C-alpha positions, 0 to 999 in steps of 0.5 A: 147259592154258591158264592161268586168266585172273584179272580185277583189280578196277577202281579205285573212288574212295572218299569220301576220294579224292573229297574229296581231288580237290575239294581239289586242284581247288578253283579249278575248283569255285569259279571257275564259281559265282563267275563265274555269280553275277557275271553273274547280278547284272549281268543282274538289276541292269543288263540285265534289264527290270523287270516290273510286274503288275496285275490286274482282276477280271471277273464274269459273272453267270448269266442268271437273269432272262433264263432266267425270261423265256425260260421265260415266252415259251417260247424254248428254248436257254440257254447259260451262259458257262463259265470255259473259254468266257470264257478262249477269249473273252479270248484271241480275236484280236478282244479282244486286238487291240482292247487292242493297238490302243488302247495303240498309239493312246494311245502307251503300247505298250511296245517289247517289244509292238511289231512286231519282225522277223518276230514280230507285236507282238500275239503278244508282248503276249499272252504277258504276259497271264494269266487265272485262275479265281476262281470257287471263292473265291466264296460258295456259291450256294443249290441250284438257282441257277447260280454266277457265273463270276469270273476275274482278268485279269493283265498284266505290263508294263515300267511299273506304269501300262502294266500297269494300263491294259492289264489294264483295257482287256482286262477292259473288252473282255471284258465288252463282248464277253460282253454283246454275245453275251448281248444278241444272244441277247436281240435274237434272242428279241425278233425272234422274239417280235415275229413271234409278236405280229404274227401274233397281232395279225392273228388278233385283227383278223380275229376282230374284223372277223368280230364286227363284220360279224356285229353289222352283218348279224344281226337278233338284237336286232330278233328279240329285241324282236319276241319281247318284243312277241309272247311276253314276256321277263324278265331272266335269268342268260343275259340278264345274260351277254349284256349283260356280253359286249356291254358288254365288246366295246362298249369295243372300239367294236363295239356298244352294247347296247340295252334289248331285248338285256337280256332273253331268251325264257322261253316262254309266260308273262308279257306279250306279243301272243300272250297278249293275243290269247288273252285276247281269244279267251277273251272271245269264247268266253265271249260266245258262250255268253251271247249269242243267235243274232242276235249269234253270226255276228259273234262267230264271225267274230271268233273265227276271225279271232283264231284265225288271228291266234294261228296267225300269231303262233305261227308267227312265234314259232317262226321267231324262236326258230329264228333267235335260237337260231342267232344266239346260237350264232354270236355265242357262237362269234365271241365266244369266238374273239375273246376267245381272240385278244385274250387271246393278243395282249395276253399276247404284247404284255406278254411283248414289253414284258418282254423289251424292258425286260430288254434295256434293263436288261441292257446292262451287267449280265451281265458287269462289271468288279468290281475294276479294275486299279491300278498296283502299284509292286512289281516281279514281275520280274526276281527277282534272288535267284532268278536269283543262286541258280540261276546259283550252283547251275549254276556249282557243278555245272559246277565239280564237273564241271570239277574231275573232268575236270581231275583225270582229265587230271592223272592222264593227264599224270602217267602219261605223265611216269612 
């Protein structure tokens, strides 16, 4: 029968044993923190380059005036710049390179931002640039309005002056770029509107040309004057409409209305040639009843002549009525087309003027630097206290590890000696 194998429990260190180990190896525990602390102080006071920070604040206003204007001129597509879009724009190569080249030209480019080895200075500089969204700190805007985008642009540099200068250059470059994008959209809208204005102007000129050609070739005024002579006219609302219409186009150097154009055909009333002939015919009829047989032939001949003349006048009146009716229909059609073309042209011209004014006033109003950066002489790096605390903590951790390693080696050495 095999003997039963009994496992002996492994030795476990108690808290008292751990304290004894730390007491015996206190040299290992204290030496690394002390050494790391001294190195941290040397680095913080003599080696680390001091860093200063400056911040500029940029405000990108919503394009509210532009939106209203675009709505009036029926230009679709309104893109408001969000913070993410502003951040992407701020860290674009076009913007950051402008800052880097300006500092280089001014002789203010720090050594840390210059080209060194295989790392371009632009990449080294961008690592010290930070942008933060400050929109949530602004006042709440009324419902229906778009809040502005507010961002703080911070730069860390070896000197306060360089940090402030770099932050201001960065903010100015960002605002210029934002304004350029918005103005480019306004300029595109203006170009599209100019094409619409040119087209409307051509339509207006064509309508005006047709109106003037009608005024030169038609005989409406002469026909109205002849109707006045043959049948008789009197002023009416329609004649006043005709006069006002003519007067409005006279301001456009089209024609000047005459007295004959201020009346309209009424029918068989008032005065006219037809009525005079009818009266003469009535007088002949009365004379035929009163005279003797010897005078009847002359009166009959006169009556026949008057009847023939009245028939000619009636036929002429019918012809003139038809011609006047057609001319007035054509005149109304041309007048309406001219008014519509003129109103469309003037409306588009006014919108073009409004957009030009908006373009001029928006040169620097969409994005602005509302708080420029100033030199701040309080260091943001190195943080000597934090560096010292981290170094001591790291040294203490390594010291404890070294103490237990040394204790283990000490136990092995005693075992060998025994």
